[in-house]
Biotite code that builds the C-alpha atoms (Angstrom):
import biotite.structure as struc

atoms = struc.array([
    struc.Atom([76.131, 118.400, 123.280], chain_id="A", res_id=1, res_name="MET", atom_name="CA", element="C"),
    struc.Atom([78.714, 117.635, 125.953], chain_id="A", res_id=2, res_name="ALA", atom_name="CA", element="C"),
    struc.Atom([76.480, 119.155, 128.624], chain_id="A", res_id=3, res_name="GLN", atom_name="CA", element="C"),
    struc.Atom([73.604, 116.888, 127.615], chain_id="A", res_id=4, res_name="ARG", atom_name="CA", element="C"),
    struc.Atom([75.882, 113.869, 127.850], chain_id="A", res_id=5, res_name="LEU", atom_name="CA", element="C"),
    struc.Atom([76.992, 114.947, 131.319], chain_id="A", res_id=6, res_name="ILE", atom_name="CA", element="C"),
    struc.Atom([73.362, 115.468, 132.383], chain_id="A", res_id=7, res_name="ASP", atom_name="CA", element="C"),
    struc.Atom([72.404, 112.068, 131.002], chain_id="A", res_id=8, res_name="PHE", atom_name="CA", element="C"),
    struc.Atom([75.322, 110.375, 132.816], chain_id="A", res_id=9, res_name="THR", atom_name="CA", element="C"),
    struc.Atom([74.441, 112.042, 136.111], chain_id="A", res_id=10, res_name="ILE", atom_name="CA", element="C"),
    struc.Atom([70.816, 111.011, 135.611], chain_id="A", res_id=11, res_name="SER", atom_name="CA", element="C"),
    struc.Atom([71.801, 107.387, 135.062], chain_id="A", res_id=12, res_name="ILE", atom_name="CA", element="C"),
    struc.Atom([74.050, 107.372, 138.132], chain_id="A", res_id=13, res_name="LEU", atom_name="CA", element="C"),
    struc.Atom([71.317, 108.906, 140.299], chain_id="A", res_id=14, res_name="ALA", atom_name="CA", element="C"),
    struc.Atom([68.867, 106.315, 138.987], chain_id="A", res_id=15, res_name="SER", atom_name="CA", element="C"),
    struc.Atom([71.273, 103.478, 139.776], chain_id="A", res_id=16, res_name="ILE", atom_name="CA", element="C"),
    struc.Atom([71.565, 104.786, 143.332], chain_id="A", res_id=17, res_name="VAL", atom_name="CA", element="C"),
    struc.Atom([67.774, 104.886, 143.574], chain_id="A", res_id=18, res_name="SER", atom_name="CA", element="C"),
    struc.Atom([67.600, 101.335, 142.243], chain_id="A", res_id=19, res_name="PHE", atom_name="CA", element="C"),
    struc.Atom([70.129, 100.112, 144.800], chain_id="A", res_id=20, res_name="LEU", atom_name="CA", element="C"),
    struc.Atom([68.191, 101.785, 147.600], chain_id="A", res_id=21, res_name="LEU", atom_name="CA", element="C"),
    struc.Atom([65.105, 99.751, 146.658], chain_id="A", res_id=22, res_name="SER", atom_name="CA", element="C"),
    struc.Atom([66.987, 96.451, 146.370], chain_id="A", res_id=23, res_name="TRP", atom_name="CA", element="C"),
    struc.Atom([66.117, 95.085, 149.867], chain_id="A", res_id=24, res_name="PRO", atom_name="CA", element="C"),
    struc.Atom([62.401, 95.182, 148.992], chain_id="A", res_id=25, res_name="TYR", atom_name="CA", element="C"),
    struc.Atom([63.066, 93.206, 145.834], chain_id="A", res_id=26, res_name="PHE", atom_name="CA", element="C"),
    struc.Atom([64.807, 90.355, 147.622], chain_id="A", res_id=27, res_name="ARG", atom_name="CA", element="C"),
    struc.Atom([61.944, 89.685, 150.044], chain_id="A", res_id=28, res_name="ASP", atom_name="CA", element="C"),
    struc.Atom([59.055, 90.004, 147.564], chain_id="A", res_id=29, res_name="PHE", atom_name="CA", element="C"),
    struc.Atom([57.111, 91.928, 150.196], chain_id="A", res_id=30, res_name="GLU", atom_name="CA", element="C"),
    struc.Atom([55.257, 94.450, 148.041], chain_id="A", res_id=31, res_name="TYR", atom_name="CA", element="C"),
    struc.Atom([53.102, 94.652, 144.906], chain_id="A", res_id=32, res_name="TRP", atom_name="CA", element="C"),
    struc.Atom([54.946, 92.474, 142.331], chain_id="A", res_id=33, res_name="PRO", atom_name="CA", element="C"),
    struc.Atom([54.674, 88.821, 143.333], chain_id="A", res_id=34, res_name="GLU", atom_name="CA", element="C"),
    struc.Atom([56.763, 87.297, 140.534], chain_id="A", res_id=35, res_name="SER", atom_name="CA", element="C"),
    struc.Atom([60.321, 87.955, 139.401], chain_id="A", res_id=36, res_name="ARG", atom_name="CA", element="C"),
    struc.Atom([59.091, 89.009, 135.972], chain_id="A", res_id=37, res_name="THR", atom_name="CA", element="C"),
    struc.Atom([56.853, 91.683, 137.448], chain_id="A", res_id=38, res_name="MET", atom_name="CA", element="C"),
    struc.Atom([59.732, 92.904, 139.628], chain_id="A", res_id=39, res_name="TRP", atom_name="CA", element="C"),
    struc.Atom([61.917, 93.310, 136.550], chain_id="A", res_id=40, res_name="TRP", atom_name="CA", element="C"),
    struc.Atom([59.167, 95.185, 134.702], chain_id="A", res_id=41, res_name="VAL", atom_name="CA", element="C"),
    struc.Atom([58.661, 97.331, 137.794], chain_id="A", res_id=42, res_name="TYR", atom_name="CA", element="C"),
    struc.Atom([62.382, 98.132, 138.050], chain_id="A", res_id=43, res_name="PHE", atom_name="CA", element="C"),
    struc.Atom([62.892, 98.790, 134.335], chain_id="A", res_id=44, res_name="VAL", atom_name="CA", element="C"),
    struc.Atom([59.944, 101.176, 134.127], chain_id="A", res_id=45, res_name="VAL", atom_name="CA", element="C"),
    struc.Atom([60.995, 102.864, 137.368], chain_id="A", res_id=46, res_name="GLY", atom_name="CA", element="C"),
    struc.Atom([64.589, 103.187, 136.170], chain_id="A", res_id=47, res_name="PHE", atom_name="CA", element="C"),
    struc.Atom([63.555, 104.788, 132.873], chain_id="A", res_id=48, res_name="VAL", atom_name="CA", element="C"),
    struc.Atom([61.246, 107.201, 134.682], chain_id="A", res_id=49, res_name="LEU", atom_name="CA", element="C"),
    struc.Atom([63.977, 108.048, 137.203], chain_id="A", res_id=50, res_name="ALA", atom_name="CA", element="C"),
    struc.Atom([66.484, 108.804, 134.417], chain_id="A", res_id=51, res_name="VAL", atom_name="CA", element="C"),
    struc.Atom([63.921, 111.072, 132.748], chain_id="A", res_id=52, res_name="TYR", atom_name="CA", element="C"),
    struc.Atom([63.050, 112.911, 135.972], chain_id="A", res_id=53, res_name="VAL", atom_name="CA", element="C"),
    struc.Atom([66.684, 113.470, 136.969], chain_id="A", res_id=54, res_name="PHE", atom_name="CA", element="C"),
    struc.Atom([67.558, 114.629, 133.437], chain_id="A", res_id=55, res_name="TYR", atom_name="CA", element="C"),
    struc.Atom([64.687, 117.132, 133.345], chain_id="A", res_id=56, res_name="VAL", atom_name="CA", element="C"),
    struc.Atom([65.562, 118.355, 136.852], chain_id="A", res_id=57, res_name="LEU", atom_name="CA", element="C"),
    struc.Atom([69.171, 119.033, 135.818], chain_id="A", res_id=58, res_name="LEU", atom_name="CA", element="C"),
    struc.Atom([68.095, 120.844, 132.625], chain_id="A", res_id=59, res_name="ARG", atom_name="CA", element="C"),
    struc.Atom([65.546, 123.014, 134.448], chain_id="A", res_id=60, res_name="ILE", atom_name="CA", element="C"),
    struc.Atom([68.016, 123.888, 137.197], chain_id="A", res_id=61, res_name="THR", atom_name="CA", element="C"),
    struc.Atom([70.633, 124.902, 134.625], chain_id="A", res_id=62, res_name="ARG", atom_name="CA", element="C"),
    struc.Atom([68.068, 127.048, 132.795], chain_id="A", res_id=63, res_name="THR", atom_name="CA", element="C"),
    struc.Atom([67.076, 128.791, 136.034], chain_id="A", res_id=64, res_name="LEU", atom_name="CA", element="C"),
    struc.Atom([70.715, 129.612, 136.806], chain_id="A", res_id=65, res_name="PHE", atom_name="CA", element="C"),
    struc.Atom([71.266, 130.914, 133.249], chain_id="A", res_id=66, res_name="GLU", atom_name="CA", element="C"),
    struc.Atom([68.237, 133.196, 133.544], chain_id="A", res_id=67, res_name="HIS", atom_name="CA", element="C"),
    struc.Atom([69.460, 134.452, 136.912], chain_id="A", res_id=68, res_name="ASP", atom_name="CA", element="C"),
    struc.Atom([72.874, 135.182, 135.399], chain_id="A", res_id=69, res_name="GLY", atom_name="CA", element="C"),
    struc.Atom([71.300, 137.122, 132.525], chain_id="A", res_id=70, res_name="LEU", atom_name="CA", element="C"),
    struc.Atom([69.174, 139.115, 134.948], chain_id="A", res_id=71, res_name="ASP", atom_name="CA", element="C"),
    struc.Atom([72.205, 139.954, 137.077], chain_id="A", res_id=72, res_name="ARG", atom_name="CA", element="C"),
    struc.Atom([74.167, 141.037, 133.981], chain_id="A", res_id=73, res_name="ALA", atom_name="CA", element="C"),
    struc.Atom([71.317, 143.305, 132.861], chain_id="A", res_id=74, res_name="GLU", atom_name="CA", element="C"),
    struc.Atom([71.050, 144.814, 136.337], chain_id="A", res_id=75, res_name="THR", atom_name="CA", element="C"),
    struc.Atom([74.805, 145.429, 136.459], chain_id="A", res_id=76, res_name="ALA", atom_name="CA", element="C"),
    struc.Atom([74.777, 147.019, 132.995], chain_id="A", res_id=77, res_name="ALA", atom_name="CA", element="C"),
    struc.Atom([71.901, 149.316, 133.969], chain_id="A", res_id=78, res_name="ALA", atom_name="CA", element="C"),
    struc.Atom([73.701, 150.337, 137.168], chain_id="A", res_id=79, res_name="ALA", atom_name="CA", element="C"),
    struc.Atom([76.899, 151.042, 135.226], chain_id="A", res_id=80, res_name="ALA", atom_name="CA", element="C"),
    struc.Atom([75.017, 153.145, 132.676], chain_id="A", res_id=81, res_name="ALA", atom_name="CA", element="C"),
    struc.Atom([73.358, 155.100, 135.473], chain_id="A", res_id=82, res_name="GLN", atom_name="CA", element="C"),
    struc.Atom([76.736, 155.677, 137.145], chain_id="A", res_id=83, res_name="ALA", atom_name="CA", element="C"),
    struc.Atom([78.241, 156.941, 133.846], chain_id="A", res_id=84, res_name="ARG", atom_name="CA", element="C"),
    struc.Atom([75.295, 159.284, 133.327], chain_id="A", res_id=85, res_name="GLU", atom_name="CA", element="C"),
    struc.Atom([75.626, 160.588, 136.875], chain_id="A", res_id=86, res_name="SER", atom_name="CA", element="C"),
    struc.Atom([79.372, 161.137, 136.383], chain_id="A", res_id=87, res_name="ALA", atom_name="CA", element="C"),
    struc.Atom([78.735, 163.105, 133.162], chain_id="A", res_id=88, res_name="LYS", atom_name="CA", element="C"),
    struc.Atom([76.295, 165.379, 134.969], chain_id="A", res_id=89, res_name="ARG", atom_name="CA", element="C"),
    struc.Atom([78.747, 165.923, 137.829], chain_id="A", res_id=90, res_name="ASP", atom_name="CA", element="C"),
    struc.Atom([81.596, 166.925, 135.459], chain_id="A", res_id=91, res_name="VAL", atom_name="CA", element="C"),
    struc.Atom([79.603, 169.798, 133.908], chain_id="A", res_id=92, res_name="GLY", atom_name="CA", element="C"),
    struc.Atom([78.564, 171.174, 137.319], chain_id="A", res_id=93, res_name="ARG", atom_name="CA", element="C"),
    struc.Atom([80.706, 173.979, 138.853], chain_id="A", res_id=94, res_name="PRO", atom_name="CA", element="C"),
    struc.Atom([82.106, 173.319, 142.320], chain_id="A", res_id=95, res_name="SER", atom_name="CA", element="C"),
])
């Protein structure tokens, strides 16, 4: 639960940064929305979508790293088992 809260907070902060980067276009009314109301609708919808995209990106990245960690642990366990088996065979062999 704490990790989801952290992801959500990071997503909101990243979205605020994105919002602030688009602020100069808002002040000049140079693009699609011609009225202030349409600009606010545009920003609210964009902000919600940005939060969602950043949140999903963080979750997917964490999942990929968890899967990589599991794969590395399985590989290490298999290598250790193979080393133990090799050591057992070497002990029974006369020099």
